[in-house]
C-alpha positions in Angstrom: 28.8 22.4 30.2 29.9 19.3 28.4 26.5 17.8 28.9 24.8 20.9 27.6 27.1 21.0 24.6 26.4 17.3 23.9 22.6 17.8 24.1 22.9 20.7 21.8 25.0 18.7 19.3 22.4 15.9 19.4 19.6 18.3 18.8 21.4 19.9 15.9 22.2 16.5 14.4 18.5 15.4 14.7 17.4 18.7 13.0 19.9 18.2 10.2 18.8 14.7 9.6 15.2 15.7 9.5 16.0 18.6 7.1 18.1 16.2 4.9 15.3 13.7 4.8 12.7 16.3 3.8 15.1 17.7 1.2 16.0 14.3 -0.3 12.4 13.2 -0.4 10.9 16.3 -1.8 13.8 17.7 -3.9 13.9 17.3 -7.6 14.2 13.5 -7.7 17.8 13.4 -8.8 18.9 11.4 -5.7 16.0 8.9 -5.7 14.9 8.5 -9.3 12.6 5.5 -8.8 10.6 7.3 -6.1 10.5 10.5 -8.2 9.4 8.5 -11.3 6.3 7.1 -9.7 5.4 9.8 -7.2 3.8 12.1 -9.9 0.5 11.4 -11.7 0.6 8.6 -14.2 0.1 9.1 -17.9 -3.5 7.9 -18.1 -6.7 9.7 -17.5 -8.9 8.1 -14.9 -12.6 7.7 -14.0 -14.6 6.3 -11.2 -17.6 4.1 -10.7 -19.5 2.0 -8.1 -20.7 -1.6 -7.6 -24.1 -2.0 -6.0 -25.8 -5.0 -4.4 -29.4 -6.2 -5.1 -30.8 -3.6 -2.7 -28.9 -0.8 -4.5 -26.4 -0.3 -1.8 -22.9 0.7 -2.9 -20.6 -2.1 -1.9 -17.5 -1.1 -3.8 -16.0 2.1 -5.3 -14.0 1.8 -8.5 -11.0 3.8 -9.8 -9.8 2.9 -13.2 -8.4 4.2 -16.5 -10.8 6.2 -18.6 -9.7 4.7 -21.9 -8.4 1.1 -21.7 -7.5 1.2 -25.4 -4.9 3.9 -24.6 -3.0 1.6 -22.2 -1.5 -0.9 -24.7 -1.6 -3.6 -22.0 -4.1 -5.4 -19.9 -4.9 -3.6 -16.6 -3.8 -5.4 -13.4 -6.3 -5.5 -10.5 -5.8 -3.9 -7.1 -8.3 -4.6 -4.4 -8.3 -2.3 -1.4 -9.3 -2.7 2.3 -10.1 0.3 4.5 -8.8 0.9 8.0 -11.3 0.5 10.8 -14.4 2.6 10.0 -12.7 4.0 7.0 -14.1 4.4 3.5 -12.5 4.4 0.0 -12.9 8.2 -0.4 -10.4 8.6 2.5 -7.7 7.1 0.3 -9.0 8.4 -3.0 -5.8 10.3 -3.8 -3.7 7.1 -3.6 -6.3 4.9 -5.4 -6.8 7.4 -8.2 -3.0 7.7 -8.5 -2.8 3.9 -9.1 -5.5 4.2 -11.7 -3.5 6.8 -13.5 -0.7 4.2 -13.9 -3.1 1.8 -15.6 -4.3 -0.3 -12.6 -8.0 -1.1 -12.1 -8.8 -0.5 -8.4 -11.8 -1.9 -6.5 -12.3 -0.7 -3.0 -14.7 -2.2 -0.5 -17.0 0.4 1.2 -17.1 -1.8 4.3 -15.7 -0.1 7.4 -14.7 -3.5 8.7 -12.4 -5.4 6.2 -10.3 -7.4 8.6 -11.6 -10.8 7.6 -10.3 -10.2 4.1 -13.6 -11.6 2.6 -14.6 -8.2 1.1 -11.1 -7.7 -0.3 -11.0 -11.1 -2.0 -14.6 -10.7 -3.2 -13.7 -7.4 -4.9 -10.9 -9.1 -6.9 -13.2 -12.0 -7.8 -15.9 -9.6 -9.0 -13.5 -7.8 -11.4 -12.0 -11.0 -12.6 -15.5 -12.2 -13.5 -16.3 -8.8 -15.1 -13.5 -9.3 -17.5 -15.5 -12.0 -19.1 -18.8 -10.2 -19.3 -19.3 -8.7 -22.8 -21.5 -5.8 -21.6 -19.0 -4.8 -18.9 -16.7 -1.8 -19.3 -14.0 -4.1 -18.1 -14.6 -6.8 -20.7 -11.3 -8.1 -22.1 -9.3 -5.3 -20.5 -8.1 -6.8 -17.2 -5.1 -9.0 -16.4 -6.8 -11.4 -14.1 -3.5 -13.2 -13.5 -2.0 -10.1 -11.8 -3.9 -9.1 -8.7 -2.7 -7.2 -5.6 -4.4 -7.1 -2.2 -3.6 -3.7 -0.5 -4.9 -2.2 2.7 -4.5 0.1 5.6 -4.4 -0.9 9.3 -7.3 -3.4 9.8 -7.6 -3.5 6.0 -3.9 -4.4 5.9 -4.6 -7.4 8.0 -7.5 -8.2 5.7 -5.2 -8.0 2.7 -2.9 -10.5 4.2 -5.9 -12.8 5.0 -7.3 -12.4 1.5 -3.9 -13.4 0.0 -3.3 -16.4 2.3 -6.9 -17.7 1.7 -6.8 -17.1 -2.0 -3.4 -17.8 -3.4 -4.6 -18.7 -6.9 -6.3 -15.3 -7.2 -4.0 -12.8 -5.4 -0.4 -12.6 -6.6 1.0 -9.7 -4.6 0.4 -7.8 -1.3 1.0 -4.3 0.0 0.2 -3.3 3.5 0.2 0.1 5.3 0.7 0.0 9.0 -0.2 -3.6 9.5 -1.2 -3.7 13.2 0.4 -5.8 15.9 -1.7 -8.9 16.3 -2.3 -7.8 19.9 -5.1 -5.6 18.5 -7.0 -8.5 16.9 -10.4 -8.9 18.6 -9.9 -5.6 20.6 -12.0 -3.5 18.1 -15.6 -3.7 19.4 -16.8 -1.7 16.3 -15.6 -4.6 14.1 -16.0 -7.8 16.1 -15.5 -9.9 12.9 -11.8 -9.1 13.1 -11.6 -11.7 15.9 -12.2 -14.4 13.4 -8.5 -15.3 13.3 -5.0 -13.8 13.2 -3.4 -12.7 10.0 -0.1 -14.4 9.5 2.3 -12.9 7.0 4.6 -15.9 7.5 2.0 -18.0 5.7 2.1 -15.9 2.6 3.2 -17.4 -0.7 3.0 -14.1 -2.5 5.6 -11.2 -2.4 4.7 -8.5 0.1 5.7 -4.8 0.7 5.2 -3.8 4.4 5.0 0.0 4.7 5.2 1.5 8.2 6.0 4.8 9.8 8.0 6.2 12.6 5.0 8.2 13.9 3.6 8.2 17.5 0.3 6.5 16.7 2.1 3.7 14.9 4.5 3.4 17.8 1.4 1.9 19.6 -0.6 0.3 16.8 2.0 -0.8 14.3 5.5 0.0 15.5 8.6 -0.3 13.4 9.6 -3.3 15.5 6.2 -4.9 14.7 6.7 -4.3 11.0 10.2 -5.6 11.1 9.1 -8.8 12.9 6.4 -9.4 10.2 9.0 -8.8 7.5 11.4 -11.3 9.1 8.8 -13.9 9.5 8.2 -14.2 5.8 9.9 -16.7 3.5 8.8 -15.0 0.3 10.4 -12.0 -1.5 9.5 -9.1 0.8 10.3 -5.4 1.3 10.0 -3.3 4.4 9.6 0.4 4.0 9.6 2.7 7.1 8.9 6.3 6.1 9.7 9.4 8.2 8.1 12.3 6.4 5.2 12.6 4.0 4.2 16.0 2.6 6.7 17.7 4.9 4.9 16.2 7.9 5.7 13.3 10.2 4.2 10.2 8.6 1.9 8.2 10.8 -0.7 5.5 10.9 -3.4 7.1 8.6 -1.0 9.1 6.4 -1.5 7.0 3.2 -5.1 8.4 3.4 -4.7 11.8 4.9 -1.2 12.9 3.7 0.0 10.4 1.0 2.5 12.4 -1.0 5.6 10.8 0.4 4.2 7.2 0.1 3.2 7.4 -3.6 6.5 6.7 -5.3 7.5 3.4 -3.7 3.9 2.2 -3.1 3.3 2.6 -6.9 6.7 1.2 -7.8 6.1 -2.0 -5.9 2.9 -2.6 -7.8 4.5 -1.7 -11.1 7.3 -4.1 -10.4 5.1 -7.0 -9.1 2.1 -6.7 -11.3 3.7 -5.4 -14.5 7.3 -6.6 -14.3 8.6 -3.0 -14.6 12.4 -3.2 -14.5 12.9 0.4 -13.5 10.5 0.1 -10.5 12.2 -3.2 -9.5 15.4 -1.4 -8.8 13.9 0.2 -5.7 13.6 -3.3 -4.2 16.2 -5.5 -5.9 19.7 -5.7 -7.1 23.0 -4.9 -5.3 21.9 -1.4 -4.2 18.0 -1.2 -3.8 17.1 2.5 -3.9 14.7 2.1 -1.0 17.6 1.2 1.3 19.6 4.3 0.5 16.7 6.8 0.9 17.3 8.8 4.1 13.6 9.4 4.5 13.0 5.7 4.8 15.5 4.7 7.6 15.4 1.1 8.8 14.0 -0.3 5.5 15.0 -3.7 4.3 14.5 -6.2 1.4 15.0 -9.9 1.0 
């Protein structure tokens, strides 16, 4: 009977922890004010656009503030990399959310962004557009504040883009950065075998976002994300989320179910690209909010 009672106690404790995590993450924001502050839509109206090549093929999707004059600041640049065979519309909720905070987002339409070339080229394109008088972006972009962000294969591409272009990219954010075991094992995107991404080589601050989900347990486990985090010598944060939108967070959740990610993912970019002191308290100081959030167990900063 003792064993039965112990198993029951463990099950009840797990259920309580899950319920607590959901309540804390999706309550009214009083316990985790930074997360709450950046989880809701930003103050700026947004619009979208595209970039086409000489043949008329759409190479990038754009998400940006509809009225740059309303910002009162120059818009930082965020360049996005899709997961394997993904597309920008998959992550449109997140990318539009960033635009509502005043960021200008360029998202490669390539389903294979692991080399980082498309991600870096997107940032370079916008930086150049800032100097083109006929462009809607003319004079409105902060070309000195650029973040490379991506999911899965695109997360690897974001790291590669940053390590290969340190003068262009100033911050990095990854979602479910895969174990390097998977490099070259994606026949649909053979270009990803071009070389391993190496977070330890970064000179820019990085926020690794991972999950406790079953898909990530294989592709991008919490142990993998923690090893990447520990390998860096730069200012870094590790965020490991349990639930998003009252569902277990997993590998594609930033695209399919992003609600729980939005607060800290946006706060990192507000902090690193705009110097937002409120956002910074999620990751810095004697008591970083990220580390106290029960929906993000195992998180760390340095």
